[in-house]
C-alpha positions in Angstrom: 10.6 46.8 7.6 14.1 45.9 6.7 14.6 43.9 9.9 12.3 41.1 8.6 13.0 37.5 9.7 12.5 36.2 6.3 14.8 37.4 3.6 15.2 36.4 0.1 18.3 34.4 0.9 16.8 32.5 3.9 13.8 31.0 2.1 14.9 28.9 -0.9 12.9 26.5 -3.1 14.8 23.6 -1.5 13.8 24.6 2.1 10.1 25.0 1.0 10.1 21.5 -0.7 11.8 20.0 2.4 9.2 21.5 4.7 6.4 20.3 2.4 7.8 16.8 2.3 8.2 16.7 6.1 4.6 17.9 6.6 3.3 15.3 4.2 5.2 12.5 5.9 3.9 13.6 9.3 0.3 13.8 8.1 0.5 10.4 6.4 2.1 8.5 9.3 -1.2 7.8 11.2 -2.8 6.4 8.1 0.0 4.0 7.6 -0.2 2.8 11.2 -3.9 2.3 10.9 -3.6 0.3 7.7 -1.5 -2.4 9.4 -4.2 -4.3 11.2 -3.9 -8.0 12.1 -7.2 -8.9 10.5 -7.7 -11.5 7.8 -7.4 -10.5 4.1 -10.0 -11.9 1.7 -8.8 -12.7 -1.8 -10.9 -13.5 -4.8 -10.2 -14.7 -8.3 -12.4 -15.1 -11.4 -12.2 -18.8 -11.9 -14.5 -20.6 -14.3 -16.7 -23.0 -12.3 -19.2 -23.7 -15.0 -19.3 -23.6 -18.8 -16.6 -24.3 -21.3 -13.7 -23.3 -18.9 -14.9 -25.3 -15.9 -12.2 -28.0 -16.4 -9.5 -25.4 -16.3 -11.2 -23.5 -13.5 -10.9 -26.4 -11.1 -7.1 -26.6 -11.7 -6.7 -22.8 -11.3 -8.6 -23.0 -8.0 -6.5 -25.9 -6.7 -3.3 -24.1 -7.7 -4.4 -20.8 -6.0 -5.4 -22.7 -2.9 -2.0 -24.5 -2.7 -0.2 -21.2 -3.2 -2.2 -19.5 -0.4 -1.4 -22.5 1.8 2.3 -22.1 1.2 2.2 -18.3 1.8 0.2 -18.7 5.0 2.6 -21.5 6.3 5.5 -19.2 5.6 4.1 -16.5 7.9 1.9 -14.6 5.5 
């Protein structure tokens, strides 16, 4: 069995790591493509609407709404 294809010098740690990285990339590619849908994204934030922080909560909500409007006008 001295005519083996794989010898100690042909398989290095670097080649094994390169192969593992390539395999991981190929297996992850479909998941990345599936994750890029054109659907809407719902965002939520814990603003105070009642109680002691309600006066601040209104301003936080207005500020977040204005920021979302700017982001959406810029193309998302």
